[in-house]
NUBAMI-965551 format. One line per field, with one value per residue: residue number from 0; residue in three letters; x negated, y, z negated of N, C-alpha, C in turn. Coordinates in steps of 0.001 Angstrom, whole numbers, plus 500000, padded with zeros to 6 digits. Each point is the difference from the previous one (the first is absolute). Layout:
i = c(NUM	...)
aa = c(ALA	...)
n.x = c(X	...)
n.y = c(Y	...)
n.z = c(Z	...)
ca.x = c(X	...)
ca.y = c(Y	...)
ca.z = c(Z	...)
c.x = c(X	...)
c.y = c(Y	...)
c.z = c(Z	...)
END
This chain:
i = c(0	1	2	3	4	5	6	7	8	9	10	11	12	13	14	15	16	17	18	19	20	21	22	23	24	25	26	27	28	29	30	31	32	33	34	35	36	37	38	39	40	41	42	43	44	45	46	47	48	49	50	51	52	53	54	55	56	57	58	59	60	61	62	63	64	65	66	67	68	69	70	71	72	73	74	75	76	77	78	79	80	81	82	83	84	85	86	87	88	89	90	91	92	93	94	95	96	97	98	99	100	101	102	103	104	105	106	107	108	109	110	111	112	113	114	115	116	117	118	119	120	121	122	123	124	125	126	127	128	129	130	131	132	133	134	135	136	137	138	139	140	141	142	143	144	145	146	147	148	149	150	151	152	153	154	155	156	157	158	159	160	161	162	163	164	165	166	167	168	169	170	171	172	173	174	175	176	177	178	179	180	181	182	183	184	185	186	187	188	189	190	191	192	193	194	195	196	197	198	199)
aa = c(MET	ASP	ASN	GLU	ASP	ALA	ARG	LYS	ILE	GLY	ILE	LEU	LEU	PHE	PRO	GLU	VAL	GLU	GLU	LEU	ASP	ALA	VAL	GLY	PRO	TRP	GLU	VAL	LEU	SER	TYR	TRP	THR	ARG	THR	PHE	ALA	GLU	ASP	GLY	TRP	GLN	VAL	PHE	CYS	PHE	SER	ALA	ASP	GLY	ASN	PRO	VAL	THR	CYS	ALA	LYS	GLY	LEU	THR	ILE	GLU	ALA	HIS	HIS	SER	MET	ALA	ASP	MET	PRO	ALA	LEU	ASP	VAL	LEU	LEU	HIS	PRO	GLY	GLY	ARG	GLY	THR	ARG	PRO	GLN	VAL	HIS	ASP	GLU	LYS	HIS	VAL	GLU	TRP	VAL	ARG	SER	GLN	ARG	ARG	SER	VAL	PRO	LEU	MET	THR	SER	VAL	CYS	THR	GLY	SER	LEU	VAL	PHE	ALA	ALA	ALA	GLY	LEU	LEU	ALA	GLY	ARG	PRO	ALA	THR	THR	HIS	TRP	ALA	SER	LEU	ASP	ARG	LEU	ALA	GLU	LEU	ASP	PRO	THR	ILE	ASP	VAL	ARG	ALA	GLU	GLU	ARG	PHE	VAL	ASP	ASP	GLY	ASP	VAL	VAL	THR	SER	ALA	GLY	ILE	SER	ALA	GLY	ILE	ASP	MET	ALA	LEU	HIS	LEU	VAL	ALA	ARG	LEU	ALA	SER	PRO	GLU	ARG	ALA	ARG	GLU	VAL	ARG	ARG	GLY	ILE	GLN	TYR	ASP	PRO	ARG	PRO	PRO	VAL)
n.x = c(499086	500324	499218	500462	499857	498764	500555	500382	498765	500519	498699	500715	499275	499598	499719	498879	500073	500467	498738	500227	500842	499118	498831	500616	501308	499190	499050	501092	500528	498809	499546	501279	500195	498755	500086	501211	499415	500003	499753	499215	499083	500131	498901	500296	499032	500740	499745	500341	498739	500012	499780	498686	500078	499871	499620	500575	499183	500353	500445	499371	501163	499791	500805	500932	500917	500744	500680	499494	498784	500419	499879	501208	500525	499491	498772	500346	498714	500523	498746	499416	499831	499031	499757	500502	499205	499260	499924	500123	499310	499477	500944	499063	499055	500592	500251	498871	499777	500985	499403	498876	500624	500282	498658	499408	500170	498568	500293	498699	499660	498883	499992	499486	499810	500245	499239	499274	500099	499632	499049	499699	500274	498907	499681	500970	500108	498820	499626	499119	498739	499022	498948	499402	499165	500589	500208	499562	498873	499881	500216	499116	499436	500387	500757	500465	498734	500090	499345	499277	499910	500397	500605	499296	501122	500829	500501	500472	499661	500781	499702	498603	499935	498815	499385	499205	499479	499368	501109	499458	498994	500561	500383	498824	499496	500761	499588	498740	500241	500412	498921	499148	499236	500278	500067	500668	500876	500221	500191	500908	500634	499991	500523	500610	500263	501291	499150	500751	498812	500741	498937	500947)
n.y = c(498840	500790	501108	500211	498705	500201	499376	501269	499971	501024	500245	500720	500871	500579	501318	499437	499242	499110	499852	499330	500997	500601	499925	499808	500526	501028	499648	499969	501229	500693	499380	500058	501238	500028	499184	500398	500491	498599	500478	500758	500201	501355	500318	501284	500995	500874	501136	501112	500322	498839	500890	499780	499210	501149	498835	499520	498995	500723	498794	500054	499943	499350	500642	498967	500568	501048	500877	500905	499421	499716	498559	499583	500208	498870	500443	500785	500322	500564	500224	499886	500521	500728	499533	499036	500473	500625	498791	499866	501045	499000	500942	500469	499659	500513	501064	500028	500019	501087	500658	499438	500356	500953	499842	500019	498768	500223	500680	500062	499860	500599	499714	501167	499093	499335	500798	499960	498705	500070	500819	499132	499407	499522	500366	500811	499670	500011	498800	500425	500118	500357	500856	499213	500960	499486	498966	500776	500318	498696	499636	501005	499597	498902	500514	499863	500314	498635	500754	499316	500281	498874	500497	498951	499495	500860	498869	500983	498952	501047	499867	500080	500049	500656	499406	500367	500762	499175	500455	500876	499520	500021	501324	500261	499217	500578	501188	499500	499671	501295	500631	499103	499672	499207	499053	500795	500484	498528	499798	501100	499641	498753	500435	500754	498637	500094	499960	501087	500151	500897	500678	500714)
n.z = c(500027	500935	499723	501250	499947	499355	498986	499657	499298	499608	499874	499102	500599	498979	500015	499277	501162	499142	500076	498961	499829	500862	499573	499018	500154	500312	498959	499182	500288	499979	498870	499684	500570	499567	498866	499789	501124	499859	498727	500852	499187	499964	499428	499795	499968	499467	500533	499447	500047	499378	499112	499740	498873	499011	499491	498914	500362	501161	500084	501164	500345	501147	500679	500299	499403	500699	499274	500788	499941	498759	500175	500499	498930	499556	499497	499057	499776	498772	500088	498831	498897	499685	501223	499218	499161	500969	500442	498754	500013	500991	500167	500612	498987	499096	500887	500162	498598	499809	500920	499286	498810	500933	500287	498955	500406	499865	498909	499954	498688	499807	498823	499866	501022	498956	499383	501129	499975	498634	500322	500877	498790	500312	498810	500478	498590	500249	499788	499291	500423	499265	500197	499064	500388	501011	499103	499085	500919	500222	498705	499836	501141	499523	499026	501235	500063	500205	499199	500821	498721	499877	501059	500518	500489	500633	500408	500597	500826	500290	498635	500171	498716	499957	499103	499136	501051	499164	499502	500851	499492	498780	500129	500487	499040	499159	500619	499910	498751	499841	500752	499418	498996	498839	500862	500884	498896	499755	501308	500081	499030	500467	501223	499249	499601	499873	498894	499641	499521	499408	499814	499800)
ca.x = c(500876	499097	500326	501207	501105	500027	500548	498974	499828	499204	499607	499822	498765	500220	498929	500051	500480	499233	499308	500279	501390	500155	498915	500263	500892	499458	499372	500878	500861	499219	499577	501130	500352	498900	499606	501212	500727	501250	501173	500715	499914	498740	499892	499101	500157	500307	500059	500948	499527	499130	498461	499462	500407	499092	500839	499987	498588	499101	499820	500780	500602	500690	501419	500052	501145	500617	501499	500761	499834	499806	501055	501055	499544	500805	499673	499299	499358	499677	499145	499995	498767	500255	500772	501385	500501	500570	501035	501313	500470	499824	501311	499830	499681	501236	500962	499337	500300	501329	500076	499455	501000	501074	499700	499076	500658	499393	499274	499273	498989	498937	499669	500806	500787	501493	500495	500383	501308	500968	500238	500751	501235	500022	500083	501177	500642	499194	498785	498577	498978	498818	498923	500380	499954	501049	501358	500864	500369	500960	501374	500444	500308	501259	500371	500808	499023	499798	498377	499381	498690	499188	499882	498900	500740	501488	500657	501466	500290	499232	499087	499180	499102	498929	499429	498831	498625	499652	501351	500438	499446	500994	501119	499731	500019	501482	500475	499620	500904	501389	500092	499496	500363	499171	498701	499061	499513	498833	498849	499339	499362	498717	499014	499374	499326	500674	500342	499509	499699	499263	498894	500361)
ca.y = c(501286	501307	501061	500713	499246	499700	500987	500940	500356	501191	500398	501391	500677	501371	500441	499607	498676	499136	499229	498491	500000	499882	499089	498682	499453	499789	498805	498947	499954	499901	498698	499228	500245	499640	498699	499289	500868	499224	500508	501088	501297	500878	501125	501068	501150	501191	501295	500945	500593	499106	500356	499314	500589	499619	499363	500535	499728	500505	499234	500544	498996	500412	499501	499407	500907	500964	499607	500230	499114	498536	499223	499889	499144	498965	500081	501176	499852	501324	499848	501016	500755	501460	500707	499952	501074	501050	499535	499772	501385	500629	499680	499455	498637	499276	499762	499066	498607	499616	499790	498700	499191	499833	499216	498950	498981	499655	500990	499507	500988	499598	500886	501170	500223	499894	501390	500703	499353	500482	501477	499894	499461	498581	498998	500277	498863	498610	499682	500458	500167	500797	499885	499983	501250	500923	499413	501008	500907	499357	500206	501457	500393	499388	499201	498825	498934	499017	499898	498692	500290	498731	499314	500350	500521	499795	499859	500316	499811	501020	501006	499276	500914	499289	500661	500836	499689	498697	499311	500087	498825	498979	500297	499693	498523	499820	500317	498868	498884	500375	500338	498772	498931	499896	499333	501062	500834	499371	499981	501263	500174	499267	500661	501252	499589	500839	499040	500930	499509	501241	499592	500447)
ca.z = c(499974	500117	499009	500399	499723	498589	498926	499399	498649	500018	498588	500033	499415	499580	498999	498660	499804	499253	500856	499951	500340	501439	500474	499230	500975	501357	500014	500104	501271	501271	499949	500405	501371	500877	499964	500442	501011	500517	499214	500672	499282	500060	499006	500135	499065	500692	499173	500486	501322	500777	499639	498706	498798	498957	498998	498677	499399	500861	501285	501065	500840	501250	500329	501270	500618	499254	499722	501213	501097	499596	500413	498982	498822	499378	498573	499534	498740	499459	498709	499105	499778	499635	501169	499873	499079	500747	500939	499318	500049	501287	500603	501476	499967	499356	501111	500945	499450	500141	501401	500112	499297	500838	501263	499623	499211	498652	499457	498835	499388	499038	498937	500020	501147	499571	499510	501267	500329	499086	500417	501187	499773	500472	498913	499221	499608	500306	499207	500523	499157	500360	499032	498478	499513	500642	499803	499453	501080	500976	499349	500013	501342	500277	498867	500329	500369	499008	499981	499567	499486	499785	501228	501051	501054	499899	501283	499986	501266	501023	499398	499016	499296	499015	498857	500366	500594	500495	500206	501290	500523	499711	500799	501317	500202	499924	501241	500860	499557	500326	501295	500775	499232	498874	500364	500659	499019	499402	500882	499926	498581	500038	500896	499491	498830	499073	498863	498858	498752	499383	499089	498491)
c.x = c(499081	500564	501229	501224	500119	500840	498976	500238	499161	499664	499732	498648	500226	498863	500381	500888	499096	499440	500497	501442	500186	499154	500238	500984	499365	499270	500826	500696	499213	499308	501071	500223	498915	499765	501137	500825	501338	501237	500735	500056	498730	500177	499144	500190	500301	500008	500919	499476	498843	498506	499657	500581	498844	500798	499748	498620	498955	499827	500825	500538	500512	501242	499917	501028	500346	501484	500722	499673	499906	501226	501178	499539	501089	499957	499154	499348	499569	499066	500174	498649	500339	500707	501535	500684	500641	501013	501346	500825	500023	501248	499672	499540	501160	500949	499403	500215	501402	500303	499576	500978	501153	499678	498961	500599	499549	499104	499253	499093	499206	499845	500977	500709	501504	500548	500532	501403	501141	500560	500954	501412	500026	500296	501140	500766	499385	498891	498690	499007	498952	498854	500491	500014	501077	501445	501024	500451	500898	501378	500463	500370	501428	500450	500873	499045	499904	498480	499573	498543	499030	499765	498816	500464	501363	500585	501532	500542	499343	499102	499259	498964	499040	499399	498713	498865	499917	501274	500391	499335	501039	501265	499834	500015	501550	500593	499725	500886	501402	500221	499611	500438	499175	498738	498974	499356	498799	498738	499215	499320	498711	499019	499301	499450	500482	500496	499582	499736	499130	498967	500320	501392)
c.y = c(501152	500860	500687	499135	499675	500978	500714	500388	501325	500508	501586	500435	501433	500622	499587	498722	499100	498981	498552	499902	499607	498825	498566	499393	499863	498734	498776	499779	499827	498594	499102	500230	499826	498579	499085	500932	499333	500397	501191	501378	500730	501008	501064	501087	501337	501131	500928	500544	498999	500144	499235	500685	499636	499472	500624	500033	500260	499145	500696	498808	500620	499360	499589	500890	501120	499566	500118	498978	498500	499359	499895	498904	498956	500007	501332	499691	501394	499835	501183	500804	501472	500776	499944	501125	501178	499389	499787	501400	500616	499474	499422	498543	499085	499659	499011	498426	499496	499557	498620	498939	499640	499071	498801	498927	499645	501097	499564	501224	499314	501156	501221	500396	499810	501269	500723	499272	500425	501544	499936	499292	498467	498965	500225	498810	498728	499763	500416	500125	500971	499828	500199	501497	500988	499359	501100	501072	499456	500162	501338	500335	499472	499152	498758	498731	498984	499758	498687	500130	498858	499249	500501	500632	499627	499932	500245	499995	500945	500971	499049	501093	499006	500892	500636	499217	498560	499081	500016	498606	498732	500204	499674	498469	499556	500180	498875	498840	500164	499973	498763	498743	500045	499283	500945	500898	499380	499907	501440	500238	499279	500615	501275	499755	500913	499066	500770	499108	500985	499557	500483	499687)
c.z = c(500042	498876	500245	499498	498342	499216	499297	498606	499828	498447	500189	499284	499860	499076	498600	499694	499167	500956	500020	500215	501501	500393	499430	501043	501467	500157	500177	501366	501296	500185	500552	501319	501045	500052	500486	500917	500472	499190	500581	499257	500215	498934	500454	499041	500762	498870	500581	501441	500766	499672	498815	498792	498989	498753	498567	499489	501045	501273	501149	500925	501294	500188	501459	500758	499124	499775	501488	501099	499580	500486	498945	498896	499719	498583	499827	498636	499704	498841	499092	499754	499663	501138	499884	499140	500841	500993	499289	500252	501490	500806	501575	499846	499448	501073	501007	499478	500236	501447	500441	499563	500986	501119	499655	499113	498569	499570	498737	499503	499044	498910	500081	501349	499716	499638	501185	500409	499227	500349	501275	499792	500318	498928	498958	499730	500265	499157	500774	498970	500526	499062	498603	499517	500544	500027	499478	501075	500986	499401	500057	501323	500330	498853	500299	500362	498994	500001	499361	499485	500101	501430	500793	501281	499961	501549	499827	501372	501074	499457	498907	499432	499157	498948	500520	500662	500455	500147	501412	500858	499806	500793	501493	500280	500012	501357	501180	499778	500709	501548	500798	499085	498725	500378	500712	499005	499198	500810	499953	498677	499964	500929	499441	498475	498776	498860	498772	498641	499224	499028	498562	499759)
END
């Protein structure tokens, strides 16, 4: 299957995005889509203008597309990081998220990306999570949200949110299991040798 026919996953990049929020899922999803092209998925990164972005800790990442020229998405992944703080109050960005909700079948977030989803009204009356330090902020943005403080990620059908930073890796593996199969997710997990055993 060529890239034009593949279903598309887009990872949003923006200034002050948390590196691992974007790169963790990228590692999972790019390994999957490149190693198992027969599954029919493609992943790419995009930024508002298509230019590189400087992340929260100084890493600069290039985008494959701009918002204007990217292919239509089947899955949107909105990372978190310090850059989401102004986004919550940026009506242009919030409206862009709403517009994606109207056309993209599956909306996903990592860390404080869910705060932007909340500001856009995507999480009203739904279960969701975010970085542990922003759980109260999530509830403040929309008191109707069923905040799941202990969940690594929350799958509510057409919206999936994950907890902070490294939780995006777990959420991305869940997406592989959901979009392909649990066996495929296990193959990807083994392929990237993701088997956390913290030393402390």
